[in-house]
C-alpha positions as CSV (number, residue, x, y, z in Angstrom):
1,M,-36.2,-35.7,-37.5
2,Q,-32.7,-36.3,-38.7
3,S,-31.2,-33.8,-36.2
4,I,-33.2,-35.4,-33.3
5,L,-32.0,-38.9,-34.2
6,Y,-28.4,-37.6,-34.5
7,F,-28.7,-35.9,-31.1
8,G,-30.1,-39.1,-29.5
9,R,-27.4,-41.2,-31.0
10,S,-24.6,-38.9,-29.9
11,F,-26.2,-38.7,-26.4
12,L,-26.2,-42.5,-26.1
13,L,-22.7,-42.8,-27.4
14,G,-21.6,-40.3,-24.8
15,L,-23.2,-42.4,-22.1
16,R,-21.3,-45.5,-23.2
17,Q,-17.9,-43.8,-23.3
18,P,-16.0,-43.9,-20.0
19,F,-14.4,-40.8,-18.8
20,K,-10.9,-40.4,-20.4
21,P,-9.0,-37.4,-19.1
22,R,-6.7,-35.0,-20.8
23,L,-5.2,-31.7,-19.8
24,L,-6.3,-28.4,-21.3
25,C,-3.4,-26.0,-20.6
26,A,-2.6,-22.3,-20.7
27,C,0.5,-20.5,-19.5
28,S,1.5,-17.0,-18.6
29,G,4.4,-15.3,-17.0
30,V,6.5,-12.2,-16.4
31,P,10.3,-12.0,-16.5
32,R,12.0,-10.4,-13.6
33,T,13.8,-7.7,-15.7
34,H,13.5,-7.1,-19.4
35,P,9.9,-7.5,-20.6
36,C,11.1,-8.9,-23.9
37,N,13.0,-11.7,-22.3
38,V,10.4,-14.3,-23.3
39,G,10.0,-17.0,-25.9
40,P,7.6,-19.8,-26.9
41,A,8.4,-21.8,-23.8
42,H,10.2,-19.5,-21.3
43,F,9.9,-16.3,-19.2
44,G,13.3,-15.0,-18.2
45,D,15.2,-17.8,-16.6
46,D,12.1,-20.0,-16.2
47,A,11.2,-22.6,-18.8
48,F,8.3,-25.0,-19.3
49,F,6.9,-27.7,-21.6
50,I,3.6,-29.3,-22.4
51,V,3.1,-32.7,-24.1
52,E,-0.2,-34.4,-25.0
53,N,-0.5,-37.8,-26.5
54,E,-2.8,-40.9,-26.5
55,K,-1.5,-42.4,-23.3
56,R,-0.7,-39.3,-21.1
57,S,-0.5,-35.6,-20.6
58,V,2.9,-34.3,-19.3
59,I,3.7,-30.8,-18.0
60,G,6.9,-29.5,-16.5
61,I,8.5,-26.3,-15.3
62,A,12.0,-25.3,-14.3
63,D,13.5,-22.2,-12.6
64,G,17.2,-21.2,-13.3
65,V,19.5,-20.2,-10.5
66,G,20.4,-16.5,-11.2
67,G,23.7,-16.7,-9.2
68,W,25.4,-18.2,-12.2
69,R,25.6,-14.8,-13.8
70,R,28.5,-14.0,-11.4
71,Y,30.4,-16.5,-13.6
72,D,29.2,-15.0,-16.8
73,V,26.9,-18.0,-17.3
74,D,23.3,-17.4,-18.7
75,P,21.1,-19.6,-16.4
76,S,18.2,-19.6,-18.8
77,K,20.1,-21.9,-21.2
78,F,20.3,-24.6,-18.6
79,T,16.6,-24.5,-17.8
80,R,15.6,-24.4,-21.5
81,S,17.8,-27.3,-22.3
82,L,16.5,-29.5,-19.5
83,M,12.9,-28.8,-20.4
84,N,13.6,-29.4,-24.1
85,N,15.0,-32.8,-23.2
86,C,12.1,-33.6,-21.0
87,E,9.6,-32.6,-23.8
88,R,11.4,-34.7,-26.4
89,L,11.6,-37.7,-24.2
90,A,8.0,-37.4,-23.1
91,R,6.9,-37.3,-26.8
92,S,9.1,-40.2,-27.9
93,T,8.6,-42.7,-25.2
94,T,6.4,-45.7,-25.9
95,A,6.2,-47.1,-22.4
96,D,2.8,-47.7,-20.9
97,V,3.9,-45.9,-17.7
98,L,6.1,-42.8,-17.6
99,N,7.8,-42.1,-14.2
100,P,8.4,-38.4,-13.7
101,V,11.6,-39.0,-11.7
102,G,12.9,-41.3,-14.5
103,L,12.0,-38.6,-17.1
104,L,13.9,-36.0,-15.2
105,Q,16.8,-38.3,-14.7
106,R,17.2,-39.1,-18.4
107,A,16.8,-35.5,-19.4
108,Y,19.5,-34.5,-16.9
109,E,21.9,-37.3,-17.9
110,Q,21.6,-36.2,-21.6
111,M,22.8,-32.7,-20.5
112,M,25.7,-34.1,-18.5
113,H,26.9,-36.4,-21.3
114,L,27.2,-33.5,-23.9
115,K,30.7,-33.0,-25.2
116,N,30.5,-29.4,-23.9
117,P,27.9,-29.5,-21.1
118,L,26.0,-26.3,-20.3
119,L,26.8,-24.9,-16.9
120,G,24.0,-23.9,-14.5
121,S,21.5,-25.0,-12.0
122,C,17.7,-25.1,-11.7
123,T,14.8,-26.4,-9.7
124,A,12.3,-28.6,-11.6
125,C,8.7,-29.9,-11.3
126,I,7.2,-32.7,-13.6
127,V,3.6,-33.9,-13.5
128,V,2.5,-36.9,-15.6
129,M,-1.2,-37.6,-16.0
130,D,-2.0,-41.3,-16.9
131,K,-5.2,-41.3,-18.9
132,E,-6.0,-45.0,-18.2
133,R,-5.3,-44.9,-14.5
134,K,-6.9,-41.4,-14.1
135,E,-4.2,-40.2,-11.8
136,V,-1.2,-37.8,-11.8
137,S,2.2,-38.7,-10.6
138,A,4.7,-35.9,-9.8
139,A,8.3,-35.2,-9.0
140,N,9.2,-31.8,-7.5
141,L,12.8,-30.8,-6.8
142,G,13.3,-27.5,-5.1
143,D,10.8,-24.6,-4.6
144,S,8.8,-24.6,-7.8
145,G,5.7,-26.7,-7.4
146,F,2.1,-27.5,-8.1
147,M,-1.4,-27.6,-6.6
148,V,-4.4,-29.8,-7.4
149,V,-7.6,-27.8,-6.8
150,R,-11.1,-29.4,-6.8
151,G,-13.8,-26.8,-6.7
152,D,-12.5,-24.4,-4.0
153,V,-10.6,-27.0,-2.1
154,V,-6.8,-27.7,-2.5
155,V,-6.6,-31.5,-2.4
156,Y,-2.8,-31.5,-2.8
157,Q,0.1,-29.1,-2.7
158,S,3.7,-30.0,-3.2
159,Q,6.2,-29.2,-0.5
160,E,9.2,-27.1,-1.3
161,Q,12.6,-28.5,-0.6
162,Q,15.2,-26.2,0.9
163,H,18.8,-26.8,2.1
164,Y,18.5,-23.6,4.1
165,F,16.6,-20.3,3.6
166,N,16.3,-19.3,-0.1
167,T,18.6,-22.2,-1.2
168,P,16.4,-24.8,-2.8
169,Y,17.3,-28.3,-4.0
170,Q,18.6,-28.0,-7.5
171,L,20.1,-29.9,-10.4
172,S,23.5,-28.6,-11.4
173,I,26.4,-29.0,-13.8
174,S,29.3,-27.1,-12.3
175,A,32.5,-28.3,-14.1
176,G,34.1,-28.8,-10.7
177,R,33.4,-25.4,-9.2
178,N,33.5,-25.5,-5.4
179,G,30.4,-24.6,-3.4
180,V,27.8,-25.5,-6.1
181,I,24.9,-27.4,-4.7
182,Q,24.2,-30.5,-6.8
183,D,21.2,-32.6,-5.9
184,R,19.8,-35.6,-7.8
185,P,16.5,-36.2,-9.6
186,S,16.0,-39.1,-7.1
187,D,16.0,-36.5,-4.3
188,A,12.7,-35.0,-5.7
189,D,9.6,-35.1,-3.6
190,T,7.1,-37.5,-5.3
191,A,3.3,-38.0,-5.1
192,T,0.5,-39.8,-6.9
193,I,-3.0,-38.2,-6.8
194,S,-6.3,-39.5,-8.3
195,I,-7.9,-36.9,-10.5
196,Q,-11.5,-36.0,-11.5
197,K,-13.0,-34.1,-14.4
198,G,-13.0,-30.4,-13.5
199,D,-9.8,-30.6,-11.3
200,L,-7.3,-27.8,-11.9
201,I,-3.6,-28.2,-11.7
202,V,-1.6,-25.0,-10.9
203,M,2.0,-25.4,-11.7
204,A,4.4,-22.5,-11.1
205,T,7.8,-21.3,-10.2
206,D,8.5,-19.7,-6.8
207,G,7.8,-16.3,-8.4
208,L,4.1,-17.1,-7.8
209,F,4.3,-19.1,-4.5
210,D,6.7,-16.6,-2.8
211,N,4.3,-13.8,-3.5
212,M,0.8,-15.2,-3.2
213,F,-0.8,-17.3,-0.5
214,Q,-2.9,-20.4,-1.3
215,S,-6.2,-18.6,-0.6
216,Q,-5.3,-15.8,-3.0
217,I,-4.5,-18.3,-5.8
218,V,-7.7,-20.2,-5.3
219,E,-9.7,-17.0,-5.4
220,R,-8.3,-16.2,-8.8
221,L,-9.2,-19.6,-10.1
222,R,-12.9,-18.7,-9.7
223,L,-12.5,-17.0,-13.1
224,I,-12.5,-20.4,-14.6
225,D,-15.7,-22.3,-15.4
226,K,-15.0,-25.7,-13.8
227,F,-17.8,-27.4,-15.7
228,A,-17.0,-26.0,-19.2
229,P,-13.4,-24.7,-19.1
230,T,-12.0,-22.9,-22.1
231,Y,-8.5,-22.0,-23.2
232,E,-9.5,-18.4,-23.0
233,G,-10.7,-18.7,-19.4
234,L,-7.6,-20.5,-18.3
235,K,-5.4,-18.0,-20.1
236,Q,-7.2,-15.1,-18.4
237,A,-6.8,-16.7,-15.0
238,A,-3.1,-17.4,-15.7
239,D,-2.5,-13.8,-16.8
240,K,-4.3,-12.5,-13.7
241,L,-2.2,-14.7,-11.4
242,A,1.1,-13.7,-13.0
243,A,0.1,-10.0,-12.9
244,D,-1.0,-10.3,-9.2
245,A,2.3,-11.9,-8.3
246,R,4.3,-9.3,-10.1
247,N,2.4,-6.4,-8.4
248,L,2.8,-8.0,-4.9
249,A,6.5,-8.7,-5.5
250,M,7.0,-4.9,-5.9
251,D,5.0,-4.0,-2.8
252,E,7.6,-3.2,-0.1
253,E,5.0,-3.2,2.7
254,Y,3.3,-6.5,1.8
255,M,3.9,-9.4,4.2
256,S,4.4,-12.0,1.5
257,P,4.9,-15.7,2.0
258,F,8.6,-15.1,1.3
259,A,8.8,-12.4,4.0
260,M,7.1,-14.7,6.5
261,K,9.7,-17.4,5.8
262,A,12.5,-14.8,6.1
263,Q,11.3,-13.7,9.5
264,H,10.9,-17.3,10.6
265,Y,14.7,-17.6,10.0
266,G,15.3,-14.4,12.0
267,L,15.7,-12.0,9.1
268,N,14.2,-8.5,9.2
269,F,12.5,-8.5,5.8
270,R,9.2,-7.2,4.6
271,G,7.7,-7.0,1.1
272,G,7.4,-9.3,-1.9
273,K,10.2,-11.1,-3.8
274,L,11.0,-9.8,-7.3
275,D,11.6,-12.8,-9.5
276,D,10.7,-14.4,-12.8
277,I,7.1,-15.7,-12.7
278,T,5.7,-18.6,-14.7
279,V,2.2,-19.9,-14.2
280,L,0.9,-23.0,-16.0
281,L,-2.8,-23.9,-15.5
282,A,-4.1,-27.3,-16.6
283,S,-7.8,-28.3,-16.4
284,V,-8.8,-32.0,-16.4
285,V,-11.3,-32.3,-19.2
286,D,-12.9,-35.3,-21.0
287,C,-11.3,-36.5,-24.3
288,W,-14.7,-37.6,-25.5
289,T,-16.9,-34.6,-24.8
290,D,-14.6,-31.6,-24.5
291,S,-13.6,-30.6,-28.1
292,V,-11.1,-27.9,-27.1
293,P,-7.4,-27.4,-27.9
294,S,-5.2,-29.2,-25.4
295,A,-2.2,-26.9,-25.0
296,D,-0.7,-23.4,-25.4
297,T,3.0,-23.1,-26.1
298,T,3.0,-19.6,-27.7
299,N,2.9,-17.3,-24.8
300,A,3.6,-13.6,-24.2
301,P,4.1,-11.9,-20.9
302,S,1.0,-10.7,-19.1
303,Q,0.2,-7.0,-19.6
304,D,-2.7,-7.1,-17.2
305,K,-2.1,-4.9,-14.1
306,T,-5.3,-5.5,-12.3
């Protein structure tokens, strides 16, 4: 009798509680070159962060510009520093509303005001989920990006920003070097989207989006139980997406999204684009009913080749 009464009380309490969203996250990736070039929050020159607190969930991703190696500059240090700043600011802010452009601006300014600023450039994408408003606000600068998937339908996909082919918008610190593109956080494409329980957010660097079409990504998401998502299910799907993108990047006959864009610009190119790949999957779950861990920040590169 006690267990029946307990169940009934829990059920009624559940009915009275309004839906309060949070993000259950998992990340995977593959570095472009050395398989050991990974860490707790980076794959190659890509970096990411995940923050979960009472008011909001915040996720972000950045992709370093590899051309800096011509100047003996490690581009991964720039992306990690920017994402570390974003993570620290997102954790410490007490404001009721966190603007993703403002977060990116403050993180970037902290880098510029260092006594010895790190040189480099990167694209960046920030998504903030407000738990009270039940919506996500986003800022995307460059050719990383995100999708919001509801069931099998993409209800939103960010638009990449390019100055010209394969030259995305980017944040830079150049120490006066000529020819370095230097965009501003305020140049980011912004959006606000209402969310529902079961929605999936796919955030990734261009290593995913240059090699996989939207329909291919959505097909892989079917691995996830939308009604009862688990960290294991999200991690499996993220691993599969990263592995798929890597395999397609190495296929010289594949007409990839990147190859189609190249041909649009009059370039005779076919195949995938070999690059660092980072995939961050976030499922919108209920704080009250879904007792699962909220985030993964200890990742290893995918070893799945299927």
